[in-house]
C-alpha positions as a Markdown table, in Angstrom:
| # | Residue | x | y | z |
|---|---|---|---|---|
| 1 | Met | 16.1 | -9.8 | -25.4 |
| 2 | Thr | 18.6 | -7.2 | -24.4 |
| 3 | Ser | 18.8 | -6.0 | -27.9 |
| 4 | Glu | 15.0 | -5.4 | -28.1 |
| 5 | Val | 14.5 | -2.9 | -25.4 |
| 6 | Ser | 16.8 | -0.1 | -24.4 |
| 7 | Ser | 16.8 | 1.5 | -21.0 |
| 8 | Pro | 16.9 | 5.3 | -21.5 |
| 9 | Ile | 16.4 | 7.7 | -18.7 |
| 10 | Thr | 13.0 | 8.9 | -19.8 |
| 11 | Lys | 11.1 | 11.6 | -18.1 |
| 12 | Pro | 7.3 | 12.0 | -18.4 |
| 13 | Ala | 6.3 | 15.2 | -20.0 |
| 14 | Leu | 4.1 | 17.6 | -18.0 |
| 15 | Ile | 0.5 | 17.8 | -19.2 |
| 16 | Pro | -0.1 | 21.2 | -20.9 |
| 17 | Ala | -2.6 | 23.3 | -19.0 |
| 18 | His | -5.1 | 23.3 | -21.9 |
| 19 | Glu | -5.2 | 19.4 | -21.7 |
| 20 | Ile | -5.9 | 19.3 | -18.0 |
| 21 | Arg | -9.5 | 18.5 | -17.4 |
| 22 | Ser | -11.6 | 16.5 | -15.1 |
| 23 | Gly | -10.1 | 13.1 | -15.6 |
| 24 | Tyr | -12.5 | 11.5 | -13.1 |
| 25 | Ser | -15.5 | 11.9 | -15.5 |
| 26 | Ser | -13.5 | 10.4 | -18.3 |
| 27 | Leu | -12.5 | 7.4 | -16.0 |
| 28 | Phe | -16.1 | 6.8 | -14.8 |
| 29 | Arg | -17.1 | 6.5 | -18.5 |
| 30 | Asn | -14.3 | 4.0 | -19.1 |
| 31 | Lys | -15.9 | 0.6 | -18.6 |
| 32 | His | -12.6 | -1.3 | -18.7 |
| 33 | Phe | -11.0 | 0.9 | -16.0 |
| 34 | Met | -14.1 | 0.8 | -13.9 |
| 35 | Ala | -14.2 | -3.0 | -14.0 |
| 36 | Leu | -10.5 | -3.1 | -12.9 |
| 37 | Trp | -11.0 | -0.5 | -10.1 |
| 38 | Ile | -14.2 | -2.1 | -8.6 |
| 39 | Ala | -12.5 | -5.5 | -8.8 |
| 40 | Gln | -9.6 | -4.1 | -6.9 |
| 41 | Ile | -11.9 | -2.9 | -4.1 |
| 42 | Phe | -13.4 | -6.4 | -3.7 |
| 43 | Ser | -10.1 | -8.1 | -4.0 |
| 44 | Gln | -8.1 | -5.9 | -1.5 |
| 45 | Leu | -10.8 | -5.9 | 1.2 |
| 46 | Ala | -11.1 | -9.7 | 0.9 |
| 47 | Asp | -7.3 | -10.0 | 1.0 |
| 48 | Arg | -7.2 | -8.1 | 4.4 |
| 49 | Ala | -10.2 | -10.0 | 5.7 |
| 50 | Val | -8.4 | -13.3 | 4.9 |
| 51 | Phe | -5.7 | -12.4 | 7.5 |
| 52 | Val | -8.3 | -11.9 | 10.2 |
| 53 | Leu | -10.0 | -15.1 | 9.2 |
| 54 | Phe | -6.8 | -17.1 | 9.6 |
| 55 | Val | -6.0 | -15.5 | 13.0 |
| 56 | Ala | -9.5 | -16.5 | 14.2 |
| 57 | Ile | -8.9 | -20.1 | 12.8 |
| 58 | Leu | -5.6 | -20.4 | 14.5 |
| 59 | Thr | -6.6 | -19.0 | 17.9 |
| 60 | Ala | -9.7 | -21.3 | 17.9 |
| 61 | Gln | -7.5 | -24.4 | 17.6 |
| 62 | Lys | -7.3 | -26.0 | 21.0 |
| 63 | Thr | -4.2 | -28.1 | 20.2 |
| 64 | Ser | -0.9 | -28.7 | 22.0 |
| 65 | Ala | 0.8 | -26.8 | 19.3 |
| 66 | Phe | -1.3 | -23.7 | 20.1 |
| 67 | Ala | -0.6 | -24.1 | 23.8 |
| 68 | Ala | 3.1 | -24.3 | 23.2 |
| 69 | Thr | 3.3 | -21.5 | 20.7 |
| 70 | Gly | 0.8 | -18.9 | 21.9 |
| 71 | Ala | -1.4 | -16.5 | 20.0 |
| 72 | Ala | 1.1 | -13.7 | 19.4 |
| 73 | Gln | 3.8 | -16.0 | 18.0 |
| 74 | Met | 1.3 | -17.9 | 15.8 |
| 75 | Thr | 0.1 | -14.5 | 14.4 |
| 76 | Ser | 3.7 | -13.6 | 13.7 |
| 77 | Ile | 4.3 | -16.9 | 11.9 |
| 78 | Leu | 1.1 | -16.3 | 9.9 |
| 79 | Tyr | 2.4 | -12.9 | 8.9 |
| 80 | Val | 5.6 | -14.5 | 7.6 |
| 81 | Ala | 3.6 | -17.1 | 5.7 |
| 82 | Phe | 1.8 | -14.3 | 3.9 |
| 83 | Thr | 5.0 | -12.2 | 3.4 |
| 84 | Ile | 7.5 | -14.8 | 2.1 |
| 85 | Pro | 5.7 | -15.2 | -1.3 |
| 86 | Ala | 5.6 | -11.4 | -1.6 |
| 87 | Val | 9.4 | -11.1 | -1.2 |
| 88 | Val | 10.4 | -14.2 | -3.2 |
| 89 | Leu | 7.8 | -14.7 | -5.8 |
| 90 | Ser | 6.8 | -11.2 | -7.0 |
| 91 | Pro | 9.8 | -10.6 | -9.3 |
| 92 | Ile | 9.3 | -14.0 | -10.9 |
| 93 | Ala | 5.6 | -13.4 | -11.2 |
| 94 | Gly | 6.4 | -10.1 | -12.9 |
| 95 | Val | 8.2 | -11.9 | -15.7 |
| 96 | Tyr | 5.2 | -14.1 | -16.5 |
| 97 | Val | 2.9 | -11.0 | -16.3 |
| 98 | Asp | 4.8 | -9.7 | -19.3 |
| 99 | Arg | 4.6 | -13.1 | -21.0 |
| 100 | Trp | 1.0 | -14.1 | -20.5 |
| 101 | Ser | -2.5 | -12.6 | -21.1 |
| 102 | Asn | -3.0 | -9.8 | -18.6 |
| 103 | Arg | -6.7 | -10.4 | -18.2 |
| 104 | Thr | -6.2 | -14.1 | -17.7 |
| 105 | Ile | -3.7 | -13.5 | -14.9 |
| 106 | Leu | -6.1 | -11.1 | -13.2 |
| 107 | Val | -9.0 | -13.5 | -13.4 |
| 108 | Val | -7.2 | -16.7 | -12.5 |
| 109 | Ser | -5.3 | -15.2 | -9.6 |
| 110 | Asn | -8.7 | -14.2 | -8.0 |
| 111 | Leu | -10.3 | -17.5 | -8.8 |
| 112 | Ala | -7.3 | -19.3 | -7.2 |
| 113 | Arg | -7.6 | -17.2 | -4.0 |
| 114 | Cys | -11.4 | -17.9 | -4.0 |
| 115 | Leu | -10.7 | -21.6 | -4.2 |
| 116 | Phe | -8.0 | -21.6 | -1.5 |
| 117 | Val | -10.1 | -19.6 | 0.9 |
| 118 | Ser | -13.0 | -22.1 | 0.3 |
| 119 | Leu | -10.7 | -24.8 | 1.7 |
| 120 | Val | -10.4 | -23.0 | 5.1 |
| 121 | Ala | -13.3 | -24.9 | 6.6 |
| 122 | Leu | -11.8 | -28.3 | 5.9 |
| 123 | Pro | -11.0 | -30.2 | 9.1 |
| 124 | Met | -7.4 | -30.7 | 8.2 |
| 125 | Val | -7.0 | -26.9 | 8.1 |
| 126 | Thr | -9.1 | -26.0 | 11.2 |
| 127 | Arg | -7.3 | -28.6 | 13.3 |
| 128 | Ser | -3.7 | -28.2 | 12.0 |
| 129 | Pro | -1.7 | -24.9 | 12.3 |
| 130 | Gln | 0.8 | -26.2 | 9.7 |
| 131 | Met | -2.0 | -26.7 | 7.1 |
| 132 | Ala | -3.4 | -23.3 | 7.9 |
| 133 | Tyr | 0.1 | -21.7 | 7.3 |
| 134 | Leu | 0.4 | -23.7 | 4.0 |
| 135 | Leu | -3.0 | -22.4 | 2.8 |
| 136 | Ala | -2.1 | -18.9 | 3.7 |
| 137 | Phe | 1.1 | -19.3 | 1.7 |
| 138 | Leu | -0.8 | -20.5 | -1.3 |
| 139 | Ile | -3.3 | -17.6 | -1.1 |
| 140 | Ser | -0.4 | -15.1 | -0.9 |
| 141 | Met | 1.0 | -16.7 | -4.1 |
| 142 | Gly | -2.1 | -15.7 | -6.0 |
| 143 | Thr | -1.8 | -12.2 | -4.7 |
| 144 | Gln | 1.7 | -11.8 | -6.1 |
| 145 | Phe | 0.5 | -12.4 | -9.6 |
| 146 | Phe | -2.5 | -10.1 | -9.2 |
| 147 | Gly | -0.5 | -7.1 | -8.0 |
| 148 | Pro | 1.9 | -6.5 | -10.9 |
| 149 | Ala | -0.8 | -7.5 | -13.5 |
| 150 | Glu | -3.1 | -4.8 | -12.0 |
| 151 | Ala | -0.4 | -2.1 | -12.0 |
| 152 | Ala | 0.6 | -3.0 | -15.5 |
| 153 | Ala | -3.0 | -2.7 | -16.7 |
| 154 | Ile | -3.7 | 0.8 | -15.6 |
| 155 | Pro | -1.6 | 2.7 | -18.1 |
| 156 | Arg | -2.9 | 0.5 | -20.9 |
| 157 | Leu | -6.6 | 1.3 | -20.0 |
| 158 | Val | -6.4 | 5.0 | -19.5 |
| 159 | Lys | -5.1 | 8.0 | -21.4 |
| 160 | Arg | -1.8 | 9.7 | -20.3 |
| 161 | Gln | -3.6 | 12.8 | -18.9 |
| 162 | Asp | -5.8 | 10.6 | -16.8 |
| 163 | Leu | -3.0 | 8.6 | -15.0 |
| 164 | Tyr | -3.0 | 11.0 | -12.0 |
| 165 | Cys | -6.8 | 10.5 | -11.5 |
| 166 | Ala | -6.6 | 6.8 | -12.1 |
| 167 | Asn | -3.8 | 6.3 | -9.5 |
| 168 | Ser | -5.6 | 8.6 | -7.0 |
| 169 | Leu | -8.6 | 6.3 | -7.1 |
| 170 | Phe | -6.4 | 3.2 | -6.8 |
| 171 | Phe | -4.4 | 4.6 | -3.9 |
| 172 | Thr | -7.5 | 5.8 | -2.1 |
| 173 | Thr | -9.0 | 2.4 | -2.1 |
| 174 | Met | -5.7 | 0.7 | -1.4 |
| 175 | Met | -5.2 | 2.9 | 1.7 |
| 176 | Ile | -8.8 | 2.4 | 2.8 |
| 177 | Ala | -8.2 | -1.4 | 2.6 |
| 178 | Leu | -4.9 | -1.1 | 4.4 |
| 179 | Gly | -6.4 | 1.0 | 7.2 |
| 180 | Phe | -9.9 | -0.5 | 7.5 |
| 181 | Gly | -9.7 | -3.8 | 5.7 |
| 182 | Phe | -8.6 | -5.7 | 8.8 |
| 183 | Ala | -11.7 | -4.3 | 10.5 |
| 184 | Val | -13.9 | -5.9 | 7.9 |
| 185 | Gly | -12.9 | -9.4 | 9.1 |
| 186 | Glu | -14.5 | -9.2 | 12.5 |
| 187 | Pro | -18.0 | -8.2 | 11.4 |
| 188 | Ile | -17.9 | -11.0 | 8.7 |
| 189 | Ile | -17.0 | -13.6 | 11.4 |
| 190 | Ser | -19.6 | -12.2 | 13.8 |
| 191 | Gln | -22.3 | -12.2 | 11.1 |
| 192 | Phe | -21.6 | -15.6 | 9.5 |
| 193 | Gly | -19.8 | -17.5 | 12.2 |
| 194 | Leu | -16.3 | -19.0 | 11.9 |
| 195 | Ala | -17.7 | -22.0 | 10.1 |
| 196 | Arg | -19.2 | -20.0 | 7.2 |
| 197 | Ala | -17.2 | -16.7 | 7.2 |
| 198 | His | -14.8 | -18.0 | 4.6 |
| 199 | Trp | -17.7 | -18.2 | 2.0 |
| 200 | Ala | -18.2 | -14.5 | 2.3 |
| 201 | Val | -14.5 | -13.8 | 1.7 |
| 202 | Ala | -14.3 | -16.3 | -1.1 |
| 203 | Ala | -17.4 | -14.6 | -2.7 |
| 204 | Ser | -15.5 | -11.3 | -2.8 |
| 205 | Phe | -12.7 | -12.8 | -4.7 |
| 206 | Phe | -15.2 | -14.5 | -7.1 |
| 207 | Val | -17.0 | -11.2 | -7.8 |
| 208 | Ala | -13.6 | -9.6 | -8.5 |
| 209 | Ser | -12.8 | -12.3 | -11.0 |
| 210 | Leu | -16.1 | -11.8 | -12.8 |
| 211 | Leu | -15.6 | -8.1 | -13.1 |
| 212 | Leu | -12.0 | -8.6 | -14.5 |
| 213 | Cys | -13.5 | -10.6 | -17.4 |
| 214 | Phe | -14.5 | -7.2 | -18.8 |
| 215 | Val | -11.0 | -5.7 | -18.7 |
| 216 | Lys | -9.4 | -5.1 | -22.1 |
| 217 | Asp | -6.5 | -7.5 | -22.6 |
| 218 | Asn | -3.0 | -6.8 | -23.7 |
| 219 | Lys | -1.4 | -7.9 | -27.0 |
| 220 | Leu | 1.0 | -10.8 | -26.5 |
| 221 | Ala | 4.4 | -10.5 | -28.0 |
| 222 | Glu | 5.4 | -13.2 | -30.4 |
| 223 | Gly | 8.8 | -14.8 | -31.0 |
| 224 | Phe | 11.5 | -16.4 | -29.0 |
| 225 | Arg | 11.5 | -16.0 | -25.2 |
| 226 | Glu | 14.6 | -16.3 | -23.1 |
| 227 | Pro | 14.5 | -18.3 | -19.8 |
| 228 | Trp | 12.6 | -16.5 | -17.0 |
| 229 | Trp | 15.8 | -15.9 | -15.0 |
| 230 | Glu | 17.3 | -14.0 | -18.0 |
| 231 | Glu | 14.2 | -11.9 | -18.3 |
| 232 | Leu | 14.3 | -11.3 | -14.6 |
| 233 | Arg | 17.9 | -10.3 | -14.7 |
| 234 | Phe | 17.2 | -7.9 | -17.6 |
| 235 | Gly | 14.3 | -6.4 | -15.7 |
| 236 | Leu | 16.4 | -5.7 | -12.6 |
| 237 | Ser | 19.1 | -4.3 | -14.8 |
| 238 | Tyr | 16.6 | -1.9 | -16.4 |
| 239 | Ile | 15.5 | -0.7 | -13.0 |
| 240 | Ser | 19.0 | -0.1 | -11.7 |
| 241 | Ser | 20.1 | 1.7 | -14.8 |
| 242 | Asn | 17.1 | 4.0 | -15.1 |
| 243 | Arg | 17.3 | 6.7 | -12.4 |
| 244 | Leu | 13.7 | 7.8 | -12.8 |
| 245 | Val | 12.3 | 4.3 | -12.4 |
| 246 | Phe | 14.7 | 3.4 | -9.5 |
| 247 | Arg | 13.9 | 6.6 | -7.6 |
| 248 | Ala | 10.2 | 6.1 | -8.1 |
| 249 | Ile | 10.3 | 2.6 | -6.7 |
| 250 | Leu | 12.4 | 3.8 | -3.8 |
| 251 | Lys | 10.0 | 6.7 | -3.0 |
| 252 | Ile | 7.0 | 4.4 | -3.0 |
| 253 | Thr | 8.8 | 1.8 | -0.9 |
| 254 | Val | 9.8 | 4.5 | 1.7 |
| 255 | Leu | 6.3 | 5.8 | 1.8 |
| 256 | Phe | 4.7 | 2.4 | 2.2 |
| 257 | Ser | 7.1 | 1.6 | 5.0 |
| 258 | Thr | 6.2 | 4.9 | 6.8 |
| 259 | Ile | 2.5 | 4.2 | 6.4 |
| 260 | Ile | 2.9 | 0.8 | 7.9 |
| 261 | Thr | 4.9 | 2.3 | 10.8 |
| 262 | Leu | 2.1 | 4.8 | 11.5 |
| 263 | Asn | -0.5 | 2.1 | 11.4 |
| 264 | Ile | 1.5 | 0.1 | 14.0 |
| 265 | Ile | 2.0 | 2.9 | 16.4 |
| 266 | Ala | -1.5 | 4.4 | 16.1 |
| 267 | Val | -2.6 | 2.2 | 19.0 |
| 268 | Gly | 0.2 | 3.5 | 21.2 |
| 269 | Leu | -0.6 | 7.1 | 20.1 |
| 270 | Ala | -4.2 | 6.7 | 21.1 |
| 271 | Gln | -3.3 | 5.3 | 24.5 |
| 272 | Gln | -0.1 | 7.3 | 25.5 |
| 273 | Val | -0.8 | 10.7 | 23.9 |
| 274 | Leu | -4.5 | 11.1 | 23.4 |
| 275 | Gln | -5.3 | 9.0 | 26.6 |
| 276 | Ile | -8.2 | 7.2 | 25.0 |
| 277 | Glu | -8.8 | 3.4 | 24.8 |
| 278 | Pro | -6.4 | 1.5 | 22.6 |
| 279 | Phe | -9.2 | 0.1 | 20.4 |
| 280 | Gln | -10.2 | 3.7 | 19.6 |
| 281 | Phe | -7.1 | 4.2 | 17.5 |
| 282 | Gly | -9.4 | 4.0 | 14.5 |
| 283 | Tyr | -10.1 | 7.7 | 14.9 |
| 284 | Ile | -6.5 | 8.4 | 14.0 |
| 285 | Val | -6.5 | 6.0 | 11.1 |
| 286 | Ala | -9.8 | 7.3 | 9.8 |
| 287 | Ala | -8.6 | 10.9 | 9.9 |
| 288 | Ala | -5.5 | 10.0 | 8.0 |
| 289 | Gly | -7.7 | 8.1 | 5.5 |
| 290 | Val | -9.9 | 11.1 | 5.0 |
| 291 | Gly | -6.8 | 13.2 | 4.4 |
| 292 | Met | -5.5 | 10.7 | 1.9 |
| 293 | Gly | -8.9 | 10.7 | 0.1 |
| 294 | Leu | -8.9 | 14.5 | -0.1 |
| 295 | Gly | -5.2 | 14.6 | -1.1 |
| 296 | Asn | -5.7 | 12.0 | -3.8 |
| 297 | Phe | -8.6 | 13.9 | -5.3 |
| 298 | Gly | -6.7 | 17.2 | -5.2 |
| 299 | Val | -3.6 | 15.8 | -6.7 |
| 300 | Gly | -5.5 | 13.9 | -9.4 |
| 301 | His | -7.5 | 17.0 | -10.2 |
| 302 | Tyr | -4.9 | 19.7 | -10.1 |
| 303 | Gly | -1.5 | 18.1 | -9.8 |
| 304 | Gln | -0.7 | 17.3 | -13.4 |
| 305 | Ser | 0.8 | 20.7 | -14.1 |
| 306 | Val | 3.4 | 20.2 | -11.3 |
| 307 | Arg | 6.6 | 18.2 | -11.9 |
| 308 | Pro | 6.1 | 14.8 | -10.2 |
| 309 | Ser | 9.4 | 15.0 | -8.3 |
| 310 | Val | 8.5 | 18.5 | -6.9 |
| 311 | Leu | 5.1 | 17.3 | -5.7 |
| 312 | Ala | 6.6 | 14.1 | -4.2 |
| 313 | Tyr | 9.3 | 15.8 | -2.3 |
| 314 | Ala | 6.9 | 18.4 | -1.0 |
| 315 | Gly | 4.8 | 15.5 | 0.2 |
| 316 | Phe | 7.7 | 13.9 | 2.0 |
| 317 | Ala | 8.6 | 17.2 | 3.7 |
| 318 | Gly | 4.9 | 17.7 | 4.7 |
| 319 | Leu | 4.8 | 14.1 | 6.0 |
| 320 | Gly | 7.8 | 14.6 | 8.1 |
| 321 | Leu | 6.5 | 17.9 | 9.4 |
| 322 | Phe | 3.2 | 16.6 | 10.5 |
| 323 | Met | 4.7 | 13.4 | 12.0 |
| 324 | Val | 7.0 | 15.7 | 14.1 |
| 325 | Leu | 4.0 | 17.8 | 15.2 |
| 326 | Leu | 2.1 | 14.6 | 16.2 |
| 327 | Gly | 5.2 | 13.4 | 18.1 |
| 328 | Ser | 5.4 | 16.8 | 19.9 |
| 329 | Leu | 1.9 | 16.7 | 21.3 |
| 330 | Asp | 2.7 | 14.8 | 24.4 |
| 331 | Phe | 5.8 | 17.0 | 25.1 |
| 332 | Ile | 3.7 | 20.1 | 24.6 |
| 333 | Ala | 1.0 | 18.9 | 27.0 |
| 334 | Arg | 3.5 | 17.8 | 29.6 |
| 335 | Tyr | 6.1 | 20.6 | 29.5 |
| 336 | Leu | 5.1 | 23.6 | 27.3 |
| 337 | Trp | 1.7 | 24.4 | 28.7 |
| 338 | Pro | 2.7 | 24.1 | 32.4 |
| 339 | Ala | 5.7 | 26.4 | 31.6 |
| 340 | Phe | 3.1 | 29.1 | 30.7 |
| 341 | Gly | 1.0 | 28.3 | 33.8 |
| 342 | Leu | -1.7 | 26.6 | 31.8 |
| 343 | Gly | -1.5 | 23.3 | 33.8 |
| 344 | Leu | -1.6 | 19.8 | 32.2 |
| 345 | Val | -3.6 | 20.0 | 29.0 |
| 346 | Ser | -5.4 | 16.9 | 27.7 |
| 347 | Trp | -5.9 | 16.3 | 24.0 |
| 348 | Gln | -9.4 | 15.0 | 24.6 |
| 349 | Gly | -12.8 | 16.6 | 23.9 |
| 350 | Ser | -12.6 | 19.6 | 21.6 |
| 351 | Met | -8.8 | 19.5 | 21.7 |
| 352 | Met | -9.0 | 16.1 | 19.9 |
| 353 | Ala | -9.4 | 18.2 | 16.8 |
| 354 | Val | -5.7 | 19.0 | 16.8 |
| 355 | Pro | -4.2 | 15.5 | 16.5 |
| 356 | Leu | -7.0 | 14.5 | 14.1 |
| 357 | Leu | -6.3 | 17.5 | 11.9 |
| 358 | Leu | -2.5 | 16.6 | 12.0 |
| 359 | Ala | -3.4 | 13.0 | 11.0 |
| 360 | Met | -5.5 | 14.3 | 8.2 |
| 361 | Phe | -2.5 | 16.3 | 6.9 |
| 362 | Val | -0.3 | 13.3 | 7.1 |
| 363 | Gly | -2.8 | 11.5 | 4.8 |
| 364 | Ile | -2.7 | 14.5 | 2.4 |
| 365 | Ser | 1.1 | 14.4 | 2.3 |
| 366 | Cys | 1.1 | 10.7 | 1.5 |
| 367 | Ala | -1.2 | 11.3 | -1.5 |
| 368 | Met | 1.2 | 14.0 | -2.7 |
| 369 | Val | 4.0 | 11.3 | -2.8 |
| 370 | Ala | 2.0 | 8.3 | -4.0 |
| 371 | Val | -0.1 | 9.6 | -6.9 |
| 372 | Pro | 2.5 | 11.5 | -9.0 |
| 373 | Thr | 5.3 | 9.0 | -8.3 |
| 374 | Gln | 3.2 | 6.0 | -9.4 |
| 375 | Ala | 1.9 | 7.9 | -12.5 |
| 376 | Ala | 5.4 | 8.9 | -13.5 |
| 377 | Leu | 6.6 | 5.3 | -13.1 |
| 378 | Gln | 3.7 | 3.9 | -15.3 |
| 379 | Ser | 4.4 | 6.6 | -17.9 |
| 380 | Ala | 8.1 | 5.8 | -18.0 |
| 381 | Val | 8.2 | 2.0 | -18.2 |
| 382 | Pro | 7.6 | 0.3 | -21.6 |
| 383 | Glu | 4.6 | -2.0 | -21.7 |
| 384 | Glu | 6.8 | -5.1 | -22.3 |
| 385 | Leu | 8.6 | -4.4 | -19.0 |
| 386 | Arg | 5.8 | -3.3 | -16.7 |
| 387 | Gly | 5.2 | -6.7 | -15.1 |
| 388 | Lys | 8.9 | -7.1 | -14.2 |
| 389 | Val | 9.1 | -3.5 | -12.8 |
| 390 | Phe | 5.9 | -3.7 | -10.8 |
| 391 | Gly | 6.8 | -7.2 | -9.5 |
| 392 | Ala | 10.1 | -5.8 | -8.2 |
| 393 | Gln | 8.2 | -2.9 | -6.7 |
| 394 | Asn | 5.9 | -5.3 | -4.8 |
| 395 | Thr | 8.9 | -7.2 | -3.5 |
| 396 | Ala | 10.5 | -4.0 | -2.3 |
| 397 | Met | 7.3 | -2.8 | -0.6 |
| 398 | Ser | 6.7 | -6.2 | 1.1 |
| 399 | Ala | 10.3 | -6.5 | 2.3 |
| 400 | Ala | 10.3 | -2.9 | 3.6 |
| 401 | Ser | 7.1 | -3.6 | 5.6 |
| 402 | Thr | 8.8 | -6.1 | 7.7 |
| 403 | Ile | 11.1 | -3.5 | 9.2 |
| 404 | Pro | 8.4 | -1.4 | 10.9 |
| 405 | Val | 6.5 | -4.5 | 12.0 |
| 406 | Ile | 9.6 | -5.6 | 13.9 |
| 407 | Ala | 11.0 | -2.2 | 15.0 |
| 408 | Ala | 8.1 | 0.2 | 15.5 |
| 409 | Gly | 6.4 | -1.6 | 18.3 |
| 410 | Val | 9.6 | -2.3 | 20.2 |
| 411 | Leu | 10.7 | 1.3 | 20.0 |
| 412 | Ala | 7.3 | 2.7 | 21.0 |
| 413 | Asp | 7.2 | 0.5 | 24.0 |
| 414 | Asn | 10.8 | 0.9 | 25.2 |
| 415 | Leu | 12.2 | 4.3 | 24.2 |
| 416 | Pro | 11.8 | 7.2 | 26.7 |
| 417 | Gly | 8.8 | 9.1 | 25.5 |
| 418 | Gly | 7.4 | 6.0 | 23.8 |
| 419 | Val | 5.3 | 6.8 | 20.7 |
| 420 | Ser | 6.2 | 10.5 | 20.7 |
| 421 | Thr | 9.9 | 9.8 | 20.5 |
| 422 | Thr | 9.4 | 7.2 | 17.8 |
| 423 | Leu | 7.4 | 9.7 | 15.7 |
| 424 | Leu | 10.2 | 12.2 | 16.1 |
| 425 | Leu | 12.8 | 9.7 | 15.1 |
| 426 | Val | 10.9 | 8.9 | 11.9 |
| 427 | Gly | 9.5 | 12.3 | 11.2 |
| 428 | Leu | 12.7 | 14.5 | 11.5 |
| 429 | Pro | 14.8 | 12.7 | 8.9 |
| 430 | Thr | 11.8 | 12.6 | 6.6 |
| 431 | Leu | 11.3 | 16.3 | 7.0 |
| 432 | Val | 15.0 | 17.2 | 6.5 |
| 433 | Leu | 15.6 | 14.9 | 3.5 |
| 434 | Gly | 12.3 | 15.8 | 1.9 |
| 435 | Gly | 13.0 | 19.5 | 2.3 |
| 436 | Tyr | 16.5 | 19.2 | 1.0 |
| 437 | His | 15.5 | 17.3 | -2.1 |
| 438 | Leu | 12.6 | 19.6 | -2.7 |
| 439 | Gln | 14.9 | 22.6 | -2.7 |
| 440 | Arg | 17.3 | 20.9 | -5.1 |
| 441 | Thr | 14.6 | 19.7 | -7.4 |
| 442 | Ser | 12.9 | 23.2 | -7.5 |
| 443 | Arg | 16.2 | 24.9 | -8.2 |
| 444 | Lys | 16.9 | 22.5 | -11.1 |
| 445 | Gly | 13.5 | 23.2 | -12.5 |
| 446 | Leu | 14.0 | 26.9 | -12.4 |
| 447 | Gln | 17.4 | 26.6 | -14.1 |
| 448 | Ala | 15.9 | 24.4 | -16.8 |
| 449 | Glu | 13.2 | 27.1 | -17.4 |
C-alpha cells in the first residue's frame, strides 16, 4: 500500500476571484449534499439528546448503586462511556470508511444507533447502571463510524469552490447542536415522558438514515488490502509527514478544545460576572452561536480569496482577544470604574449588550478558524485516505475535549478571580500565539508574491 499513495505536502490553491460566487445557491440545488446536511442535523441533535436521556435514566434509578455513587459521579462515568469509543475506535473506523461503501456506513451507523436507543426502555437497562453504560458505549461506537464517513463524503459531493460554503453549513449546525443539542433532551422527556422519550430520539436517527440513502456513493478500490493495522499505521504516517494536514488537524483540535472550555465555564460566567441565574447561561451560548452563524456565512461567502492559514490565525488572534475582553469584564466593573468615580457597574440591563457582543465576536472568530481549515484539509487529502485522516481527527478532538472537562470547572471554582482568571489564562496565550503566527504567515505570503 505504501507504494500506491505518496504523501506530498500539498497546498490547496486559492480560488480565483472570477470563480468566487454564491456557493450556497449551488449547494441548495445539490440533492446529494442536501441529503447529507439535513441528515447531519437530525443525527447530531439526536446524538446530544441521547446523553440527556441517559442522565435521566440513571438518575431515576433508585438502586443501591446509585445511592453509593451519586448523580455527579454517575454522569462522569456516562461521559467516559461515550468518550472511550471516540478515542480508541475512531482511527480503526477510519480505515474501514476507506474500504467500505461510504453510503452504507452512513446509513447503517444511524440505523444501529436507532436500534440501540430503542433498547433504552428495556427493564434490564432502566434498572441496571452497568447495562446503561454498556448501551451508551455501543451507541458511541456507531457515532465513530458516522463522523469520518460524513467528513469524507463532503469533498466528494461538492465542487472545490463550494467547500467553504459546505463546511460553513456543517460547522454552523454542529455548533448549534453542541450548544443547544443538550437542551433538546429536556423538552423531549417532558413531552413524551421518560418511558417513551427514547422513541423520539430513535426516530431522529431513523430519519437521518432514510435521508442518507439519497447520498451518492463512493467508488470502491479493487485489489489486495493490507491488514487494518498496516493501513492505520500508513494513515498516521501520512498525517505526521504532511505538514499541512497535521497543522490543520491540530488547529481544529485546539479550537474544539477551546469551544468546550467556553461551554463549561459559561455557567460560571453568567453567575460570577453577569450576576444572573446560572441556568440563564444560554444567553451567552446563544450569542456565540449567532456569531458563529454570521461568521460561517461570511467566511463561506467571501473567504475563498484569502489564504486559509491567514484566515485561521486571524481567527485565533480574534478568539484570544475577545476571550481576554470577556475575562476582563469583572475586573473592569470591580476596579476600573470605581477608580474613575463611577461606582460599581453591573453588566445587567442595557449593559448586558457588552458581554453578549463579545460572545458573538468569539463565535465569529471560531468560524474564521474552522471553515477554512477544514476546507483546506478536505482539499489536500486524497480520497482513499480521507477516512483514516478524519478518523484520526475525531480521536484528537475527543481526547482534547477531556482536558477542559476536567480542568476548566476546577480552575473556575478555585482560582482567584474564578471564571475571569480562567478566561485570561486561556485567552492570552491564544491571542499571543495567534497574532505571532498571523504575522509570520502574512509576511511569507507577501514574500511569495
